[in-house]
N, C-alpha and C positions, 0 to 999 in steps of 0.2 A: 827407831825400830827396836823391838825386843830382841836381845841377843842372849843365846845360851852361853854357858861357860866356855865351851870349845870355840864358839864364834868370837867371844871376847879375847880369847887367847890368840886366835888368828889375827885379829885386828891389832893386838899389841905386839905382833911380830914374834911371838914365842914359838911359832911353828915355821918360821922362815920368811924371808922377804917375798917370795912369790905368793904365798897365801895371805900375807899381810896386804900386798897390793890388791889381790883378788877380792878380799872381804871389804876393803875400803871402797873399791869400785862398786861393789854390789850394794853397800850401804847408801852410796850416793844415788844409784839407780832406784833403790827401794824408797828412799826419801822423796824422790821426784814423783813417784807413782803412788805415794801414800801407802806403801806396803807396811803391814803391822809387824811382820816377821819374815822368816825364811821358810821355804818348803824343801825337803830333801829331793834330789833328782837322781835318777838311775842311769841316765845317759846324757852326753853332750855332743853337739855337732857344730863344728866351727867353720864359718865362712871367713876366709882370710887369704884370698888370692894375692899374688905378689904385685899385681897392678895396683890394687888398693893399698897394700901394706907399704910399698915403697921402701927405700933404704931405712928410714926411721923406724918403720914398723918391724922390719926384719931384725934390725939391731936390738929393738926392744925384746923380741922373742929370744934372741941369742943371749941377752942379759938374764932372762929368766932361766934359760937352759944351762947357764953357767953355775947356778946354785947347786949345793949338795943334792945328791939323788933323792934323799928322803924328804927334802923340802920342795923339790920341783915336780915330782911325779904326780900325774893326775889321779884323782880319787875314784872316778867312775869311768866306765868305758867311754872313750872319746874318739870321734871320727872326724874326717875332714870333708868339706865341700870340694867341688872341682878345683883343680889347680890352674895355673896360667899357662903352663908349658908341658907338652908331652915330649920327652927327650928324643923319641924315635922320629917324630915328624915335624919338629918345630921349624927347621930350615925350609921345608916344603911350603910352609904357611907364611914365610917371610918374617918370622920372628928371629931375634938376634941371639948371639952367644951370651950377651950381657943379661938378657931375659932368662936364659937357661941357667946362668950362674947364680942369680939371685933366687931363683926357684929352688936350686939345690941347697942353698943356705937355709931357706925357710923350712924345707923338708927335714934337714938335719936337726934344726932346733925343735920342730914339732916332735920328731922321733925321740929326742933326748928328754922331752917332757912326758913321754909314755903315750903319746897320741898315735892312734892307728891311722896310717895314711890311706884311707879308703877312697878319697878323691871323688866323691859322688854326691849328686843331688837327688838320687833315687835310692837312698839307703833303705827306705821302706819297702822297696821291691827286691833288695839284695842282702841287707845286713841287719839282723836283730830288729825287726819291726816292733814298735812299741805296742803295748796292750791298753785296753780301755781303762782309764783312770790313772795311768802311769804318768807321773810328773817327769818331764824331760826338759832339757835346755837346748833347743834346736835353732840354727841360724837361718838357713835358706828358707825363703818365704814359701816356696813350693813344697818343701819338706814339712814345714809347720802346718800349712793348711790341710795337706793330705793326712798327716798324722792326727791332727785334732779332729778332723771331720770323719774320715773313713774308719780310723781305729778307735777314736774316742780318747786318745792320749791328751796330755795337757802341757802346752808350751806357748809362750809368747814368741814374737820375733826377737831373737837374741842377736844383737850386734856381735861382731867378732870378739872384741874385748870381753863382753858380758858372757858369751859362751865359754871362752877360755877361763874366765873367773869361776864359772859354775863347775867346770872340769876340775879346777884346783881345790875348790871348797866342798863340792858335792851337794850344793844347794843353790837356790835362786830366790830372789825376792818374791813373796806371795802376793801377786797382783794379777790383773788382767784375766787371762784364760786359765789360770790355776784356780780361779774362784767360780763356784757354781753359778752365782748370779750374773756373771758376764757371758755365760754360754747359752743363754736363752735366745731364741729367734727374735729378731727385731724388724726384719723386712721380709716381704712375701713376694715370691715370683712364681709364675706358672709357665713351664716350657710346653708349648702347644704343638711342637713337631719334634721328631727325633733326629738329632744331628746324624749326618751320613758318614762322617769320618772324623779323625782326630782333629783336623783343622777346624771343623764345625763345632766340635765339643769345646775347643779353645775359644772360638768365637762366642759361644753361648756363655762361657765363663766370663769372658771379657765384658759382655753386655751387662751381666749381673754385677760384676765388680764396679763398672762405671756408675751404675745406678746406685749401688750401695755407698760407694765413695768414702768409706771411713773404716779405720782399723777396728772401731768399736761396733760396727754394724755386723749382724749375724744373719745372713740370708737363709730363708727356708725356701726350697725349690720343690714344687710338686709338679705332677704331670709326667714324671719319669717312672714308668711302671716296671721296667725290667732292669736289673743291674747292668750298667753299660760296660763294665770291665775296668780293670786296674789302669790300663793306659788311657782310656777315655777320661776317667776321673782325675788322672794325673794332669792331663792337658787342661781339663775344666778348672781344676783348682789352681794350677799355676797361673793361668790367665786371670782368674778372679783376683788372686793376690797381687798380680802385677798391675792390673788396671784399677784396682780399688783398695789396695792394702788390706784386703779381707784376710782374716786368719782362721775362720771357722765358718762352715756352712752345714746345713742339714738337708737331707733328702729322705723324707719319711719312708721307712721300710728298707732303706738301703744303707744309709750311714749309721754310725754306731749308737747315737743317742736319740731317744724319742724327743720330738719337738712339735710345737704348734705355734701358729701365729694368726692373730685375729685381724691383722692389717689387710686392706684390699690388695689383691695380687696384681703385680705388673706382668702383663702377658708378653711372652717372647715366642713369636711364630716364625714361619718361613721368611716372611718379608723382612723381619728384623735381622735374621741371620744373613740373608742375601745382601742387605744394605751394609752390614759390617764387612762382609767379604769384598764388596765393591769398593769400599773405602781403601782397601789394600790390594788393588789390582791395576796392572799396567800391561795388558797383553801386547805382544809384538816387540817389546823392548828386548834388547840384547841382555842376557843374564850373565853376570860376572861370577857369582858364587851361589850355590844351593846348599842350605844348611839343615841337617837333621841333628838337632841338639836343643838344649834349653827348654824342657828338661832332657837329660841324657836318655838314650834309648834303652828300652827293655830288650831282652833277647828275642821276644816275639816281633818287636819293631825292627830289629836288626835283620831278622829273617825276611820280613816283608820288603825291606829295601833291597836285599840281595836278590829276592825273587823278581822284583820289578826291573832290576838291572841285567838279568841273565840274557846273554846273547847280544848285548848292546854296549856302546862305548860312549863315555862322557865326552862332550864336545871339547876340542883342544883349547878353546878360549874360555872355558868355564871350569871352575873348581867345584867339585862335589865333596862336602865335608860331612863326615858322619862321626859321632862321638858317643861313647857310653862309659860306664864305670869299668874299672880294671877287672872286676869279677865277670861282668857280662862280656867284655872284650875277650877275656880268656876263654869263655865258653864259645864265643863266636869263632875264635881261632880253631878250637878243637872240632867244631862242627863244620868247618870249611866255609862259614859265612864270610869271614874277613877276606879270605882268598878270592871268593867270587866277586865281592865288591871292589877289591883292589884290581882284579883283572879287568874290570870295566873302567878303571881310571879313578876310582874314588880315593880320597884320603881318609883313612879310618883311624881315628885317634882314641886314646885311652886316658881317662881320668881328667879330662879338661872339658870346658864348655865352649862357647864361642864369644859371648860378650864379656866373659871374664879372662879372655886370653889376648889382651892388647888388641881389641877389635879395630880401634882407630889406626894403630900402627900397621896392622895387617892390611887394612884398606889402602893406606898410603904406599906400602911396599909393593902391593900387587895391582894397584889401580882399580880396586873393587869399588863399585858404587851400587849396582843393582843386585839385590839379594832376594832369594826366594826360599821360603821355609813353610813347613806345616805347623810351626809353633806360634800360636797367638801371643804367648809371652814374649817371644823374641821380636816380633814385629813392633811391639810396644816399646821395647828398649833400644833397638839397634839404630833407629833414626838419630838418636842422640850422638852416635858415633859417625854420622855423615852418610849413612846408607839410605837407599830408597827401597823399602821392603815390600814384598808381596806375600800374602798368605794364601796357600793353596793346599790341596790334598797331596798325600804322598805320591800318588800316581802322576799328578800334574808337575810336582817338583822333579820327579825323575825325568819326565818328558822334557822339561825345561833344561835339565842338565845335559841331556843327550842332544837336543836341538840347538842349545845355546841361546834360545829365545823362549819367550812365553807364548804358548799357543792360545 
């Protein structure tokens, strides 16, 4: 890779050990992807929950945080993905004091590095959304696909160490979706019916993702005539990334960049959506936990859950889990939405997700097996933790939480 004078200085350790490690890591990544050089980035977003980090990962962060302040502080605004533990509710979820302790250590190390503990996977809805053409280094796949597609920003899927390295150096290897030639549409899909709710938007994204099946595939989806809204595109993109590792899609007239594709269109209609939903359905089963998360909820979604719960009570044998970013949770507190959900028996968490919060250990501690959610992304992930998931609309999810069973 071509290095400028400052990059050579970082690699030689002249700007401190944290930046030496970061630049060396990025050179290795760049060499793997045949990057010619680096591109400056204006933001970084780090996925590094403590379940993934473990003791070794947290100790590594602490070693970087122990360097002199001038050597360890990040160079660009840097934020975090959801954490693993919410200190207010972790015991109610069956999480342990040891989990809370290692989370506190990780948070202290991040803060010492100058990282803002935003703890969210919906930063594009709450904090400094990127602009068209802006090069960033984002970690969460749902964040990347939304930012690339809806805003026209430029990011690859950055692993935790790579996002941290970008934060410390202010650059990232120039490959993948930082390059014009990789942003052109390569697959063509036509959506022939309008999804009726967020679960169906997720199902549509999952179908596209499965068919695309590659990080380097760029779907173009036509047939969507009116903008579906931020939350719909959030679920659509998050599921596409989860089921297909897709990092960018185009919807003519709606997403940021003009696109065309001469390939024959794969048609997705009502039959395909219904078949996908049927693959994640088990009516009549006792429901252990109902989850609204992955991605975290917008304030509009929080209000919808509160409205659906008004005058009702969660079944005593079922847990209803709701999570959003600290910013959205604060607004929900102020507007009385949190109090309404908690009055109905919901656990309302801040700054965490579900599958990043020791989901296997929570299942064992609480005896959870049957899970219901309106997130297509979550149903794709959570079976790996031993759950049997069902995808349903927000209204059916609330009905299941209240009845303790799926109608």
